[in-house]
N, C-alpha and C positions, 0 to 999 in steps of 0.2 A: 403645185403646178403653176399657180398664179405668179410665184416669185420670179421665175425666169422670163415670163412674158412681160411683167412690169419692168424688170431690169432691162429688157431689150427695148421697150418703149422709151425708157429714160435715156438709154444710150443713144438711141436715134435722135431724141430731142437735143441732147447735148452736142451732137455732131452738127447741128444747125447753127446758123447765125441768128442771134437775138438782137433785134433793133428796137431801142426805146423810141416810141412815137410821142413822147410826152414832154412838154416844157415844164420846168420847175416854176411854181408860182410864188409871187411875193408882192408886196405893195409896189404900185407903179407899173405893173406889166400892162401890155396892150389889152384892151377889152372893148366891148360894145360901148359906144359913146354915151349912152344913157345911164350906164351903171356907175355906182360909186366905187371908189378905190378900196382896197383891202386895208384894214386896220389890225395890226398885230401887237399884242402886249405880252410881256413876260410876267406870268403870274407866280411862278416859283422858280428860284435860281439856286444853283449849287451853293453859292457863297452868300446868299442874302435871304432875308425873310425869316420864316418860322424856325424857331430853335436857335440855340447859340451856335454860331458858325454857319448858319444857313440851313436850307431845307434838305440839301443833299441830293436834289434832283432838279431837272429842268422841265418846265411845262409852260406852253404858250396858250393864249386865247386868240383864236382866229375869227375875225369878223369880215365876211365877204359875201357877196351874192352867190347863189348857187352856180350861175354860169360864169365861173372864174377859172382862168387859165385853160389848159386842155381839159375840156369838160364834156359830160354827156347830157344831152337833152332828150328826155322821154317824150312820148306823144302829148302828155299833159301840159307841156310847156306852151303849146299853142292850141291844143284841142281840149275844149272844156271837159269832155267826158273821156279823154284819152287815158291810157295807162300811165300810172305814176311810176317813179323810179323803182320802187320796191316791187312793182308788179311785172317788171321785165325779168324773165327767168334766166337762170345761169346758163341754160342751154343756148342762149343767144349771145353769150360772151366769148365764144370761140367760133370763128367763122372763116371761110375762105376769103382771102384779101385780094381785091382787084385794085390796081393803081392806074388811074387815068392821068397820064403826064401831059399837061398842057402848058408847061413852062415857056416854051417858045412862043406860043400864041399870046400868053399873058405879058411877055416882055415886049411884044410888038403893040399890044393893046391892053392897058391895065383895066379897061372896062369889059374885058372878055367874059362871056357867059358860055358855060358848057351846055351845048344843045343836044338834041336827039342826033343830029348829024355828027357831032363829036363822038358820041358813044358808038354810033354805027361805024364810023371810020376806025375807032379803036378795035371794034370786033373784027373788022376786015383784017387787021394785023395780028390779033391775038386770040381770036375765037370768041364764041358767045359768052357773055357774062353768066357765070354759073348761078343756078337757083340757090337762094339763101345767102348770097355773098354780102360782104361789106365792101362797098365801092368808095374808094378814097380819091378825091380830086386833088392832084398835086400841081399847084399853081406856081410854086417857088416862093410864095409869100412868107414861108417860115424863115427864110434867110434874112428877113427884115427884123425879126424878133431880136431883142426886146424893145425896139424903137417904135413906140406907138404912133408917132407922126409919120414915119416911113410906111407903116402898115395902113394907115388911113389915107395917105397920099392925096391930100386935099388940094384942090385948085383954088385960085384966088377968090372964087365965089363961095368957098366953104364946102363945096361938094366933095365927098370922098370918092376915090377912084381905085377900086380893087376888084378883082374878078370874083366870080361866083357861079352858081348853078342857074340854068333856065328851067322853067317848069316842064317843058316838053321832054327834056332829058330824064327828069325824075319820073314822069309818067311812064316812059318806056321802061325804066329800071324797075318800077314798082309793079306795073300792070302786065308787062310782057315778060320780064325777067324774074319777077318775084324775089327781089333782093330782101335782105333783112334790115340793113342799115346803111347809112352813108357817113362820110367824114370829109374834112377838108382842112387846109392849113391857114385859112383866113378867120377873121373874127365873126363872120356872118355867112349864112347860107347863100343869101342873095348878093349880087354885085353891089359895090358901094354906092353907085348912082341911084339904085333902087332904095337902099337904106336911107340915103340922104333925102329922098323924096317921101319918106315915111311909109314905104311899101316893103313888104317881105313875102311875096307870093310863093317863092320856092320853099321857104321854111314852113309856111302855113300848109303847103301841099304835103310835104314829106311827113311832117308830124301828124297831120290830119289823116294820113293814110296808114296810121298805126305803125309807122317805122320810127326808129330812133336815130340819133346822130351824135358824132363827136366833132367838136369844133376845136380849132387851133392845134391840129396835129403837127408833129415835128418829124424830121428825118425821113420823109417819104422817098427822098432820092436814094436812100440806101436799100429800098425794097423793089423787087422786080414787078413788072406789070401783072404777072400771074404766078401762081405756085406757092405763095406764102399763106400763112394763117395770121389772123389778128386775134390777140387776146385782149379784151377790153373789160376792165373792172371798175367799180365805183362803190362808194358807201351806199347804205340802204336806208335812207330816211323815209319813214312812213309818209305816204302821200307826197313824196318829193317831186319837185318840178325841174330838178337839175342839180349837178354837183360836180366838182373836179373829179377827173377820171385818171387812171393809170392804164395806158395802152401800150402794147408792144407787138412786134411782128416776129414770127418764127419762120426763118427762111431756110428750106432744105438746101444742102450743098449743090444739088443739080440745078437749083433755081437762082442761086446767088450770082 
């Protein structure tokens, strides 16, 4: 009896659009200004190394900080006693996906911050943010990838100018809407001017509230405001404080 049911589920999933929300990572990609670049080495190569004629296989050593490329931040990234990456259960990895499109506002003002009023205006158009959702902020900044200078958008005084979240928006989403996680297409949760000032109140709030996030999402423009699911996965380092993630959206035909 399970066979037909599972086959029907698989057929329904295959009828959906699948949107990759992940940038490929490599040395030199945009990242938080305080982090070192990736170093990648070939340890074994088909035609070189062990044995006559080479090893017969390819293997790399990757050296990078956990918050590298499209990545997942667990609560422990900012909260001393917060859940670590391995403590976030798989039941949180498939969630209703909400996309808050603020590209127009960000084009007019690169220092734009998504506030409570932004979320309330979105709800006027699309309905209440569902309980347990993953809420993604679509600023359009992913179009600047992989140009790190364009993403930082620095003024002559060295300050970065890119959009982000305001704490009051996250308070609404966490305390009144009971969301599970957030995401965005920028390098940081907070706007660039706050990061340049050495401040990160939005990131401290969301991770301190026992929520997790994915930064540097891609292709949010291919996902509707509501109706899709996000599948977000990551490795399971014990006690981990962050790691590159693979995230994608499943968009039913009626929502595409």
